[in-house]
C-alpha positions as CSV (number, residue, x, y, z in Angstrom):
1,X,104.2,74.7,97.8
2,X,105.2,72.9,101.0
3,X,105.6,76.2,102.8
4,X,102.2,77.3,101.7
5,X,100.6,74.0,102.8
6,X,102.3,74.2,106.2
7,X,101.3,77.9,106.6
8,X,97.6,77.3,105.8
9,X,97.4,74.3,108.0
10,X,98.6,76.2,111.1
11,X,102.3,75.5,110.9
12,X,103.7,79.0,110.6
13,X,107.1,78.2,112.2
14,X,107.6,75.1,110.0
15,X,106.5,77.1,107.0
16,X,109.0,79.8,107.8
17,X,111.8,77.2,108.0
18,X,110.6,75.8,104.6
19,X,110.7,79.2,103.0
20,X,114.2,79.8,104.3
21,X,115.4,76.5,102.9
22,X,113.7,77.4,99.6
23,X,115.5,80.7,99.5
24,X,118.9,79.0,100.2
25,X,118.2,76.4,97.4
26,X,117.2,79.2,95.0
27,X,120.4,81.0,95.7
28,X,122.3,77.8,94.6
29,X,120.3,77.8,91.4
30,X,120.8,81.5,90.6
31,X,121.6,81.9,86.9
32,X,125.2,82.8,86.0
33,X,125.9,86.4,85.2
34,X,124.7,87.3,81.7
35,X,122.1,84.5,81.7
36,X,118.4,85.2,81.7
37,X,117.2,85.5,85.3
38,X,113.6,86.9,85.1
39,X,111.9,83.6,85.8
40,X,114.3,82.9,88.7
41,X,113.6,86.4,90.1
42,X,109.9,85.8,89.9
43,X,110.3,82.5,91.6
44,X,112.3,84.0,94.5
45,X,109.8,86.9,94.7
46,X,107.1,84.3,95.3
47,X,109.1,82.7,98.0
48,X,109.5,86.0,99.7
49,X,105.7,86.6,99.6
50,X,105.2,83.3,101.3
51,X,107.8,84.1,103.9
52,X,106.2,87.4,104.5
53,X,102.8,85.7,105.0
54,X,104.4,83.3,107.5
55,X,106.1,86.1,109.4
56,X,102.8,88.0,109.5
57,X,101.1,84.9,111.1
58,X,103.9,84.9,113.7
59,X,103.2,88.6,114.4
60,X,106.6,89.6,113.2
61,X,105.3,92.6,111.2
62,X,108.6,94.4,110.6
63,X,110.2,91.2,109.3
64,X,107.1,90.6,107.1
65,X,107.5,94.1,105.7
66,X,111.1,93.3,104.9
67,X,110.2,90.1,103.1
68,X,107.5,91.9,101.0
69,X,110.0,94.6,100.1
70,X,112.4,91.9,99.0
71,X,109.7,90.4,96.9
72,X,108.9,93.8,95.3
73,X,112.6,94.3,94.4
74,X,112.6,91.0,92.4
75,X,109.2,90.5,90.9
76,X,108.4,91.4,87.4
77,X,104.8,92.2,88.5
78,X,105.2,94.0,91.8
79,X,101.5,94.5,92.4
80,X,101.0,91.6,94.9
81,X,104.1,92.4,96.9
82,X,103.2,96.1,97.2
83,X,99.6,95.2,98.1
84,X,100.8,93.0,100.9
85,X,103.0,95.9,102.1
86,X,100.2,98.4,102.0
87,X,97.8,96.0,103.8
88,X,100.3,95.1,106.5
89,X,101.4,98.7,107.1
90,X,97.7,99.8,107.2
91,X,96.9,97.1,109.7
92,X,99.7,98.2,112.0
93,X,98.6,101.9,111.7
94,X,101.5,103.2,109.5
95,X,99.2,105.1,107.1
96,X,101.9,107.2,105.5
97,X,104.0,104.2,104.4
98,X,100.9,102.2,103.7
99,X,99.7,104.9,101.3
100,X,103.1,104.9,99.5
101,X,103.0,101.2,99.1
102,X,99.4,101.3,97.8
103,X,100.4,103.9,95.3
104,X,103.1,101.6,94.0
105,X,100.6,98.7,93.9
106,X,98.0,100.5,91.9
107,X,100.7,101.8,89.6
108,X,101.8,98.3,88.9
109,X,98.3,96.7,88.9
110,X,95.5,99.3,88.6
111,X,92.9,96.5,88.6
112,X,93.6,95.6,92.3
113,X,90.4,97.0,93.9
114,X,91.4,96.4,97.5
115,X,94.6,98.4,97.0
116,X,92.5,101.4,96.0
117,X,90.3,100.9,99.1
118,X,93.3,100.8,101.4
119,X,94.8,103.8,99.8
120,X,91.5,105.7,100.1
121,X,91.3,104.6,103.8
122,X,94.8,105.8,104.5
123,X,94.1,109.2,102.9
124,X,90.7,109.5,104.4
125,X,92.0,108.9,107.9
126,X,94.3,111.8,107.6
127,X,91.8,114.2,106.0
128,X,90.7,117.3,108.0
129,X,87.1,117.7,109.1
130,X,85.5,121.0,108.1
131,X,83.4,123.1,110.6
132,X,80.3,121.6,108.8
133,X,81.3,118.2,110.0
134,X,82.1,117.0,106.5
135,X,85.5,115.6,105.6
136,X,87.7,117.7,103.3
137,X,89.2,115.0,101.0
138,X,91.8,115.4,98.4
139,X,91.3,114.7,94.7
140,X,93.5,111.6,95.2
141,X,91.2,110.3,98.0
142,X,88.1,110.8,95.9
143,X,89.8,109.1,92.9
144,X,90.8,106.1,95.0
145,X,87.2,105.7,96.4
146,X,85.6,106.0,93.0
147,X,88.1,103.6,91.4
148,X,87.3,101.0,94.1
149,X,83.6,101.4,93.2
150,X,84.3,101.1,89.5
151,X,86.3,97.9,90.0
152,X,84.2,96.4,92.8
153,X,80.7,98.0,92.8
154,X,79.4,95.2,95.0
155,X,82.7,94.4,96.7
156,X,83.1,93.9,100.5
157,X,84.1,97.5,101.0
158,X,81.5,99.1,98.7
159,X,79.2,100.3,101.6
160,X,82.2,101.8,103.5
161,X,83.3,103.6,100.3
162,X,79.9,105.0,99.7
163,X,79.7,106.2,103.4
164,X,83.1,107.9,103.0
165,X,81.9,109.7,99.8
166,X,78.8,110.8,101.6
167,X,80.9,112.2,104.4
168,X,82.9,114.4,101.9
169,X,82.6,118.1,101.8
170,X,81.5,119.2,98.2
C-alpha cells in the first residue's frame, strides 16, 4: 500500500524501492514446501504489478514487462498482469507480443473490454488494405471489435471500434 501511495503521489523511485523491500520481505515469509501458498503467490503477484507500474512511470519499459511477466507467473487470476503486458507492449509498438499477451488476458478474463480493444487494435494495424481501400480483417479481429462493443457499448473506445468496423471489407 505504501508503494502505491508513493507511486500515485509522484514518487516513482521511492515506490520502486518500497516494492523491492516488499518482495524481499515476502520472500522471507514464503510458505514452507508442502504448505498452501496460493494466497502468498497472489500477494507477491500484486507487488510485481505495482513494481511494473513504477518501472513504467520511470520509462523502464522492458523492466516493467519483466515485472508483469513475473506477476502473471504467480497470480491465480492472470487477467490483470496480462492486460498490463498487452497495454505496455502496445504502447511501445510491439504489436505481435502485445496481441499474444492480450489473448492470454481475454482467456483469463473475457470480461476485460479494454483488452479486447487493444487486441483488435494490434490485429487491425497489421491487416492488409484491399484495392477498394477497405481493410481486410481476420475473423479474430472482427470478434475482438464486436466483443469490445458487447462489453462496453458506450466505452471510451466505442467510436474507434465502430470506425474500424466501418473500414472493414465485407
